[in-house]
C-alpha positions in Angstrom: 122.4 216.8 -413.5 125.9 216.2 -412.1 125.8 219.8 -411.5 122.9 219.5 -409.5 123.8 216.9 -406.9 127.4 219.0 -406.7 125.8 221.7 -405.4 123.3 220.1 -403.2 126.4 218.2 -401.9 128.1 221.7 -401.5 125.5 223.0 -400.0 125.2 220.3 -396.7 128.6 220.5 -396.3 128.5 224.0 -395.7 125.6 223.6 -392.9 127.1 221.0 -391.6 130.7 222.6 -391.0 128.0 225.8 -389.6 126.8 224.0 -386.8 130.3 222.8 -386.3 131.6 225.5 -386.3 128.5 227.0 -383.9 129.1 224.1 -381.2 132.8 224.7 -380.8 132.1 228.6 -380.5 129.7 228.0 -377.4 132.0 225.6 -375.9 134.7 228.6 -376.4 132.1 231.1 -374.8 131.1 229.1 -371.6 135.1 228.9 -371.1 135.7 231.9 -371.2 132.7 233.5 -370.1 132.7 236.8 -367.8 133.0 236.1 -364.0 135.2 232.8 -365.1 138.5 232.1 -364.4 141.1 230.0 -366.2 140.2 227.0 -364.0 136.0 227.5 -364.3 136.1 228.9 -361.2 133.6 232.9 -361.1 135.1 235.6 -361.2 133.9 238.3 -357.8 131.3 240.8 -358.8 132.2 244.4 -358.1 129.6 246.4 -355.7 129.6 249.1 -353.9 129.3 248.6 -350.0 128.5 250.9 -347.3 129.8 250.0 -343.5 127.3 249.9 -341.0 128.1 252.7 -338.0 125.4 253.5 -335.6 124.6 257.8 -335.6 121.6 259.8 -334.8 118.2 259.4 -336.7 115.6 262.3 -335.7 112.5 261.1 -337.9 109.2 263.2 -338.8 106.2 262.6 -340.3 104.4 265.1 -343.0 100.6 264.9 -343.0 97.7 267.7 -343.6 95.2 268.9 -341.4 92.9 271.9 -341.2 93.4 275.2 -339.1 89.6 275.7 -336.9 88.4 278.5 -334.7 89.6 278.6 -331.6 85.7 279.2 -330.6 82.4 279.2 -332.8 79.1 280.1 -332.2 75.9 280.9 -334.1 73.9 283.7 -332.7 70.5 282.8 -332.3 67.9 284.4 -329.9 66.2 282.5 -327.3 62.6 283.9 -327.6 60.6 284.6 -331.0 59.7 288.4 -331.3 60.3 291.6 -333.7 64.3 292.9 -333.8 64.0 296.4 -332.5 67.8 297.2 -332.6 70.9 295.8 -333.7 73.9 296.9 -331.7 77.2 295.0 -333.8 79.0 296.0 -336.9 79.7 293.2 -339.1 83.1 291.6 -339.3 83.7 293.5 -336.4 84.9 292.4 -333.1 83.1 292.5 -329.7 83.7 291.6 -326.5 82.2 288.6 -324.2 79.1 289.9 -322.3 78.5 292.7 -324.9 75.2 293.5 -326.3 74.0 292.5 -330.1 70.8 292.6 -330.4 67.2 293.4 -328.9 64.3 291.7 -329.0 61.1 293.7 -328.1 59.7 292.7 -324.9 57.3 295.4 -324.4 54.5 292.3 -324.1 57.0 290.7 -321.6 57.3 293.6 -319.6 53.3 294.2 -319.1 53.1 290.6 -317.8 56.0 291.2 -315.5 54.0 294.2 -314.4 50.9 292.2 -313.5 52.7 289.3 -312.0 54.5 292.0 -309.1 50.5 293.2 -308.8 49.8 289.0 -308.4 52.7 289.0 -306.0 52.0 292.0 -303.6 48.3 291.4 -303.1 49.3 287.2 -302.5 52.0 288.6 -300.2 49.6 290.8 -298.2 47.0 287.8 -298.1 50.2 285.6 -296.7 51.0 288.3 -294.7 47.5 289.2 -292.6 47.2 284.8 -292.9 50.5 284.7 -290.5 48.6 286.9 -288.0 45.6 284.9 -287.9 47.2 281.8 -287.5 49.1 283.3 -284.6 46.2 284.1 -283.0 44.1 280.7 -283.6 41.8 282.6 -285.8 42.2 280.1 -288.9 43.6 276.8 -289.1 47.1 275.3 -290.7 45.7 274.7 -294.1 44.3 278.1 -294.1 47.5 279.5 -293.9 49.2 276.9 -296.4 46.8 277.4 -299.2 47.5 281.6 -298.9 51.8 280.9 -298.3 51.8 278.6 -301.2 49.9 281.2 -303.6 52.4 283.6 -302.7 55.2 281.2 -303.7 53.5 280.7 -307.0 53.0 284.0 -308.4 57.1 284.7 -307.3 57.9 282.2 -309.1 56.0 283.4 -312.1 57.6 286.8 -311.6 61.0 284.9 -311.8 60.1 283.1 -315.2 59.2 286.6 -316.7 62.1 288.2 -315.5 64.7 285.8 -317.2 62.4 285.8 -320.2 63.2 289.2 -320.6 66.9 288.9 -320.2 66.8 286.7 -322.7 65.2 289.4 -325.2 69.1 291.3 -324.9 71.5 288.8 -326.7 75.0 289.1 -325.8 78.2 287.8 -326.6 79.0 284.3 -324.9 82.6 285.2 -325.8 84.7 287.8 -327.6 85.8 287.9 -331.0 85.2 289.0 -334.6 81.4 288.5 -335.6 80.4 287.5 -339.2 77.8 288.5 -341.5 74.1 289.5 -340.0 71.7 287.7 -341.6 68.6 289.6 -340.1 67.7 293.7 -340.4 65.8 295.6 -337.6 62.3 295.1 -337.5 62.6 291.5 -338.9 60.5 289.0 -337.0 62.9 285.9 -335.2 62.7 282.8 -333.8 65.1 280.5 -332.2 65.8 278.7 -335.2 67.4 282.1 -336.6 70.8 282.3 -337.0 71.8 285.9 -336.7 75.7 285.8 -337.5 78.1 283.8 -336.5 80.7 284.5 -334.0 84.1 283.4 -334.1 87.6 283.8 -331.5 90.5 283.3 -334.1 93.4 283.8 -331.8 94.9 281.0 -331.0 93.5 279.1 -333.7 93.6 275.2 -333.7 94.6 272.7 -335.8 93.2 269.4 -336.4 95.1 266.3 -338.1 95.4 262.6 -338.4 97.7 260.3 -338.4 98.3 256.4 -338.9 97.5 254.0 -335.6 101.1 252.5 -335.9 102.5 256.0 -335.0 100.1 256.4 -332.0 102.9 255.2 -329.4 105.2 258.1 -330.8 102.9 261.0 -330.0 102.6 263.2 -326.4 100.8 266.4 -325.6 102.8 269.5 -325.7 104.7 268.1 -328.8 106.3 270.7 -331.2 104.7 270.8 -334.7 105.2 273.2 -337.7 103.2 273.9 -340.4 102.5 275.8 -343.5 99.7 277.2 -345.7 98.4 275.9 -349.2 100.3 278.9 -351.6 103.0 279.8 -348.8 106.3 278.9 -347.6 106.0 280.7 -344.0 106.4 278.3 -341.6 104.3 278.5 -338.5 104.7 276.7 -335.1 101.7 275.0 -333.3 102.2 272.7 -329.7 99.9 269.5 -329.5 97.2 269.9 -326.5 94.9 267.1 -327.4 95.1 263.4 -328.3 92.2 261.4 -329.0 91.8 258.7 -326.7 90.9 255.9 -329.3 91.9 255.2 -332.6 89.2 255.9 -335.8 88.1 252.4 -336.4 87.1 253.2 -340.4 90.5 254.9 -341.2 93.2 253.6 -338.7 94.3 256.9 -337.9 94.0 258.9 -334.4 93.0 262.3 -334.6 95.0 265.1 -332.5 94.5 268.6 -332.2 97.3 271.4 -331.5 97.2 275.2 -330.8 99.0 277.8 -332.7 99.5 281.9 -331.7 97.3 283.9 -334.7 98.1 287.8 -333.1 97.9 288.8 -336.8 94.9 287.5 -338.0 96.8 285.2 -341.0 95.3 282.0 -340.1 91.9 281.7 -341.3 89.6 279.0 -340.0 88.6 275.9 -342.2 92.4 276.6 -344.2 94.2 273.2 -345.2 98.0 273.2 -343.5 101.3 270.6 -344.3 101.9 269.9 -340.9 105.3 268.1 -340.1 105.1 266.5 -336.8 109.1 265.2 -335.6 109.0 261.3 -334.1 110.7 259.7 -332.0 115.2 260.4 -331.9 117.3 257.5 -331.5 120.9 258.0 -330.7 122.7 255.2 -331.9 120.4 254.2 -334.7 121.9 251.5 -337.7 120.8 253.0 -341.1 120.9 251.3 -344.2 120.2 253.2 -347.7 116.5 251.9 -349.1 117.9 250.9 -352.1 120.1 247.6 -350.2 116.6 246.3 -349.0 114.9 243.7 -350.9 111.2 242.6 -349.9 110.7 238.9 -349.7 108.2 236.6 -348.7 109.1 235.7 -344.6 110.0 240.1 -344.3 113.3 241.4 -345.8 117.0 240.8 -346.6 120.4 242.4 -346.9 123.7 241.2 -348.8 126.5 241.4 -346.4 130.1 240.9 -347.4 131.9 238.0 -345.4 134.9 236.9 -346.4 134.9 238.2 -350.1 131.2 236.8 -350.4 127.8 237.6 -350.4 126.2 236.8 -347.4 121.9 236.7 -347.0 120.9 238.3 -343.7 116.8 238.5 -342.9 116.3 241.5 -340.8 114.0 243.8 -339.1 113.1 247.8 -339.5 111.1 250.0 -338.1 111.3 254.0 -339.1 112.4 254.9 -342.6 113.0 258.2 -344.9 113.4 258.6 -348.4 116.8 257.6 -348.8 117.1 255.4 -345.4 115.6 253.1 -343.2 116.4 252.2 -339.7 117.3 248.5 -338.7 116.5 247.0 -335.4 117.7 243.5 -336.2 119.7 241.5 -338.0 122.9 243.9 -338.6 125.5 245.1 -335.7 128.3 247.6 -335.7 130.8 246.8 -338.3 128.5 244.6 -341.4 129.4 246.2 -344.8 126.1 246.2 -346.6 126.2 246.0 -350.3 123.9 248.3 -352.3 124.2 247.9 -355.8 124.0 244.6 -357.9 121.8 243.2 -355.2 119.6 241.7 -357.6 121.6 239.5 -359.3 123.7 238.3 -356.4 123.2 234.9 -354.8 124.4 233.5 -351.2 128.2 232.6 -351.4 129.0 234.7 -354.9 131.9 235.9 -354.5 132.5 240.0 -354.2 135.0 242.7 -354.7 133.5 245.5 -352.1 133.7 249.2 -353.1 133.4 250.7 -350.0 131.6 254.7 -350.1 132.3 257.3 -347.6 128.8 258.3 -346.0 
């Protein structure tokens, strides 16, 4: 029994000694903790920083768009009838005013011949009535009736001539005509699409930008773009800007025009567009990693008198690596770029200034 009590006594004594050792060890660690000096003073943290100097900044915006034909129209006949001839080659080029197809006009020609006969007869009647009116052989009313009949028949003749002209379908502009969907001898109506005519030199590039950039774009701005699967750069000039922002997407639509002499730009293709934005000659730039988002905006740490100081800033444009600061910093400030998440207002720092 004595050995048992002795064992328990030794065990309790060991535990008490261990507790005392841990307490004294913790006190020593606190006294000699990193960042503390001999008198309990906090050691300065070693961080990196950059000195703010004005420099040129050219921002650009990358968006996607689509290539559209300069002009595009579905060729249709304005009158119904049987196709007597087709005068274009599928996939070929046509000139403005060139005849593309002819609709049977035999019935209209017969109507025109009949109308001309009636017009000539009415013209003779009107001439005789005019002579009789001059001799006061008929009344003014009888002459007016003859004159009205002549004018009515002339209008009918003009209407038939207009319909005859519509039996020949011509190209409204020069361009390339696509695949036809009809054959000779087929009956067509105004709803029948014969083929599609497009003009692809130049081409239009349609794209949209976020509304916050709407005040930075102007007509005649130059853009560059590439096509999917190609690294070749093409240039275009902005010539039209939508006068209002699209409410659903909060974007502004623009349209540019690019030359396409070799036909390599095919309408319907996607384009990766780079749009140059504003250029600032004396911008204050800070690295993106130095900016800390906070509830009321954004802040950075600067070195002031060997200590970290919080500064609220306002920013505008940014790139992948840098942010343009519009207020809060001045030339010569040293902005801290590393260790900023562990710093507090007034923390002592030792700054290693990096060369830009």
